[in-house]
PASEBA-1860 file (N, C-alpha, C; in nm, 3 decimals):
! residues 113
1> XXXXXXXX> 0.428/9.249/19.417/0.553/9.321/19.404/0.601/9.320/19.258 ~ 0.587/9.206/19.190/0.627/9.199/19.050/0.543/9.292/18.965 ~ 0.417/9.305/19.000/0.328/9.392/18.925/0.373/9.537/18.938 ~ 0.416/9.578/19.058/0.465/9.714/19.079/0.592/9.738/18.998 ~ 0.683/9.641/18.995/0.806/9.656/18.918/0.777/9.671/18.770 ~ 0.681/9.593/18.720/0.643/9.605/18.579/0.586/9.743/18.549 ~ 0.506/9.795/18.641/0.447/9.927/18.621/0.555/10.035/18.622 ~ 0.654/10.021/18.710/0.763/10.119/18.713/0.843/10.115/18.583
9> XXXXXXXX> 0.872/9.995/18.534/0.947/9.982/18.410/0.867/10.036/18.292 ~ 0.738/10.014/18.292/0.654/10.063/18.183/0.648/10.215/18.183 ~ 0.648/10.275/18.302/0.642/10.421/18.309/0.778/10.486/18.288 ~ 0.885/10.408/18.292/1.019/10.460/18.269/1.084/10.513/18.394 ~ 1.028/10.484/18.511/1.082/10.535/18.637/1.219/10.477/18.667 ~ 1.242/10.350/18.636/1.370/10.288/18.669/1.466/10.281/18.550 ~ 1.421/10.318/18.433/1.505/10.299/18.315/1.626/10.390/18.314 ~ 1.618/10.508/18.377/1.733/10.598/18.383/1.762/10.668/18.252
17> XXXXXXXX> 1.665/10.680/18.164/1.688/10.744/18.035/1.716/10.892/18.048 ~ 1.670/10.955/18.156/1.690/11.098/18.171/1.837/11.132/18.197 ~ 1.916/11.038/18.248/2.056/11.063/18.279/2.150/11.013/18.170 ~ 2.098/10.951/18.066/2.181/10.898/17.959/2.240/11.013/17.878 ~ 2.369/11.003/17.849/2.434/11.106/17.769/2.425/11.071/17.621 ~ 2.415/11.172/17.541/2.405/11.152/17.396/2.544/11.132/17.336 ~ 2.640/11.213/17.373/2.774/11.203/17.317/2.788/11.286/17.191 ~ 2.910/11.324/17.161/2.934/11.412/17.047/2.898/11.345/16.915
25> XXXXXXXX> 2.928/11.216/16.900/2.896/11.147/16.775/2.747/11.150/16.747 ~ 2.666/11.126/16.849/2.522/11.129/16.831/2.471/11.271/16.816 ~ 2.538/11.369/16.874/2.498/11.509/16.858/2.509/11.549/16.711 ~ 2.610/11.495/16.642/2.624/11.522/16.499/2.507/11.464/16.420 ~ 2.451/11.354/16.467/2.337/11.293/16.399/2.209/11.372/16.424 ~ 2.199/11.437/16.539/2.079/11.515/16.573/2.085/11.653/16.509 ~ 2.196/11.724/16.527/2.212/11.860/16.475/2.272/11.854/16.335 ~ 2.192/11.887/16.235/2.239/11.879/16.096/2.303/12.008/16.048
33> XXXXXXXX> 2.267/12.120/16.109/2.327/12.245/16.066/2.268/12.364/16.139 ~ 2.338/12.475/16.129/2.297/12.600/16.189/2.227/12.682/16.081 ~ 2.107/12.733/16.107/2.036/12.813/16.009/2.071/12.960/16.027 ~ 2.118/13.022/15.920/2.159/13.162/15.927/2.072/13.244/15.832 ~ 1.970/13.308/15.888/1.881/13.396/15.812/1.878/13.532/15.881 ~ 1.810/13.627/15.822/1.799/13.759/15.884/1.727/13.750/16.018 ~ 1.620/13.673/16.022/1.544/13.658/16.145/1.628/13.590/16.254 ~ 1.700/13.483/16.217/1.780/13.412/16.317/1.894/13.501/16.368
41> XXXXXXXX> 1.952/13.583/16.282/2.058/13.674/16.325/2.005/13.775/16.424 ~ 1.885/13.824/16.401/1.822/13.919/16.494/1.796/13.853/16.629 ~ 1.746/13.730/16.626/1.707/13.663/16.749/1.825/13.600/16.823 ~ 1.942/13.590/16.758/2.062/13.542/16.828/2.097/13.636/16.942 ~ 2.068/13.764/16.925/2.101/13.864/17.027/2.018/13.847/17.154 ~ 1.899/13.787/17.142/1.816/13.766/17.261/1.821/13.622/17.310 ~ 1.914/13.543/17.255/1.936/13.407/17.307/1.859/13.297/17.237 ~ 1.807/13.323/17.116/1.738/13.219/17.039/1.824/13.181/16.919
49> XXXXXXXX> 1.843/13.051/16.901/1.926/13.000/16.792/1.847/12.900/16.710 ~ 1.867/12.904/16.578/1.793/12.819/16.485/1.885/12.710/16.431 ~ 1.834/12.586/16.432/1.910/12.471/16.383/1.823/12.387/16.291 ~ 1.888/12.326/16.192/1.822/12.222/16.113/1.858/12.090/16.181 ~ 1.756/12.011/16.215/1.778/11.890/16.294/1.724/11.768/16.222 ~ 1.761/11.652/16.273/1.716/11.526/16.216/1.564/11.513/16.230 ~ 1.495/11.465/16.128/1.349/11.453/16.135/1.301/11.356/16.242 ~ 1.388/11.265/16.287/1.348/11.166/16.386/1.371/11.214/16.530
57> XXXXXXXX> 1.440/11.325/16.549/1.474/11.369/16.684/1.362/11.452/16.746 ~ 1.347/11.438/16.878/1.246/11.511/16.952/1.309/11.624/17.034 ~ 1.225/11.695/17.108/1.271/11.810/17.184/1.376/11.774/17.289 ~ 1.353/11.666/17.362/1.447/11.628/17.468/1.583/11.592/17.410 ~ 1.582/11.519/17.300/1.709/11.477/17.238/1.784/11.597/17.181 ~ 1.711/11.693/17.123/1.773/11.814/17.070/1.834/11.895/17.184 ~ 1.760/11.906/17.294/1.810/11.980/17.410/1.939/11.919/17.463 ~ 1.941/11.786/17.481/2.061/11.719/17.532/2.179/11.736/17.436
65> XXXXXXXX> 2.153/11.726/17.306/2.260/11.737/17.207/2.323/11.876/17.212 ~ 2.242/11.980/17.223/2.295/12.116/17.226/2.369/12.142/17.356 ~ 2.315/12.095/17.468/2.381/12.115/17.596/2.517/12.045/17.600 ~ 2.527/11.926/17.545/2.653/11.853/17.547/2.752/11.904/17.443 ~ 2.705/11.939/17.326/2.795/11.981/17.219/2.849/12.122/17.242 ~ 2.761/12.216/17.279/2.802/12.355/17.297/2.835/12.390/17.442 ~ 2.796/12.308/17.538/2.826/12.335/17.678/2.747/12.452/17.735 ~ 2.620/12.464/17.696/2.533/12.572/17.744/2.408/12.512/17.807
73> XXXXXXXX> 2.333/12.593/17.879/2.207/12.550/17.939/2.091/12.596/17.850 ~ 2.005/12.503/17.812/1.892/12.532/17.725/1.767/12.554/17.809 ~ 1.696/12.662/17.779/1.572/12.694/17.850/1.453/12.623/17.786 ~ 1.441/12.634/17.652/1.330/12.569/17.583/1.368/12.537/17.439 ~ 1.292/12.444/17.381/1.312/12.403/17.241/1.176/12.401/17.173 ~ 1.166/12.470/17.061/1.045/12.466/16.978/1.085/12.405/16.844 ~ 1.002/12.314/16.792/1.035/12.248/16.666/0.924/12.269/16.564 ~ 0.964/12.273/16.437/0.871/12.288/16.325/0.906/12.188/16.216
81> XXXXXXXX> 0.807/12.122/16.162/0.827/12.030/16.051/0.786/12.100/15.922 ~ 0.874/12.099/15.824/0.845/12.157/15.693/0.829/12.045/15.592 ~ 0.720/12.049/15.517/0.694/11.947/15.415/0.773/11.977/15.289 ~ 0.788/11.876/15.205/0.858/11.897/15.079/0.769/11.980/14.985 ~ 0.835/12.053/14.894/0.762/12.138/14.800/0.800/12.101/14.657 ~ 0.704/12.106/14.569/0.733/12.085/14.428/0.776/12.218/14.367 ~ 0.887/12.216/14.295/0.941/12.335/14.232/0.965/12.308/14.084 ~ 0.953/12.413/14.005/0.973/12.401/13.862/1.069/12.510/13.816
89> XXXXXXXX> 1.170/12.472/13.737/1.263/12.567/13.678/1.268/12.539/13.529 ~ 1.216/12.632/13.452/1.196/12.616/13.308/1.117/12.488/13.282 ~ 1.180/12.386/13.224/1.107/12.263/13.193/1.140/12.150/13.290 ~ 1.218/12.180/13.393/1.262/12.076/13.486/1.178/12.085/13.613 ~ 1.118/11.972/13.650/1.040/11.966/13.773/1.119/11.890/13.878 ~ 1.106/11.933/14.002/1.175/11.865/14.111/1.106/11.894/14.242 ~ 1.163/11.842/14.350/1.106/11.868/14.482/1.216/11.911/14.577 ~ 1.182/12.003/14.665/1.270/12.038/14.776/1.242/11.939/14.887
97> XXXXXXXX> 1.345/11.896/14.954/1.327/11.794/15.056/1.262/11.852/15.182 ~ 1.191/11.766/15.253/1.130/11.804/15.380/1.239/11.810/15.487 ~ 1.218/11.895/15.587/1.315/11.905/15.696/1.247/11.951/15.824 ~ 1.322/11.940/15.933/1.274/11.981/16.064/1.365/12.092/16.116 ~ 1.303/12.196/16.171/1.377/12.310/16.222/1.351/12.323/16.372 ~ 1.455/12.357/16.448/1.442/12.376/16.593/1.485/12.516/16.630 ~ 1.404/12.582/16.715/1.440/12.711/16.772/1.473/12.686/16.918 ~ 1.599/12.711/16.954/1.648/12.680/17.088/1.667/12.811/17.163
105> XXXXXXXX> 1.603/12.822/17.278/1.619/12.938/17.365/1.712/12.900/17.479 ~ 1.817/12.979/17.498/1.914/12.950/17.603/1.879/13.025/17.731 ~ 1.935/12.976/17.843/1.918/13.044/17.971/1.982/13.183/17.961 ~ 1.938/13.274/18.047/1.991/13.410/18.046/2.139/13.409/18.078 ~ 2.216/13.484/17.999/2.361/13.491/18.019/2.438/13.390/17.936 ~ 2.372/13.293/17.875/2.438/13.191/17.792/2.440/13.238/17.646 ~ 2.541/13.196/17.571/2.544/13.225/17.428/2.628/13.120/17.357 ~ 2.604/13.106/17.228/2.679/13.014/17.143/2.766/13.099/17.052
113> X> 2.894/13.073/17.053/2.987/13.150/16.969/3.020/13.076/16.844
END
C-alpha cells in the first residue's frame, strides 16, 4: 500500500497542482507585457493574442495566468523562445536580451479588451 501511495505522489495524482490558483500577483510575474505588432493586431480579430512572458514559465502556467487575470477561457498556448542578438550601432556593440513569446488562442466568443 505504501508503494502505491509513493507512485501516486510521484505521478502527481494526489498533489492537486491542477487546481492550484496562480493569483494576480503571480500573474504579473508570468505575463511581462502585451506585444502589439501588425501581425498581432490582425490576429486579435480571430482570437489570438501575443504576450511577452517570463522565460521560466510554461504553457500551463501561462494559460492559468491569462484565465485568472483576464477572466477568459483559453483554448491553446504556443510559446517561442528568442535568443539574444548582437547589435552594433556606429562604434558601440551591445546585445538585445533574450525573451519568450506566447501566442494565446481564446475559446470562440471570448476576447480581451
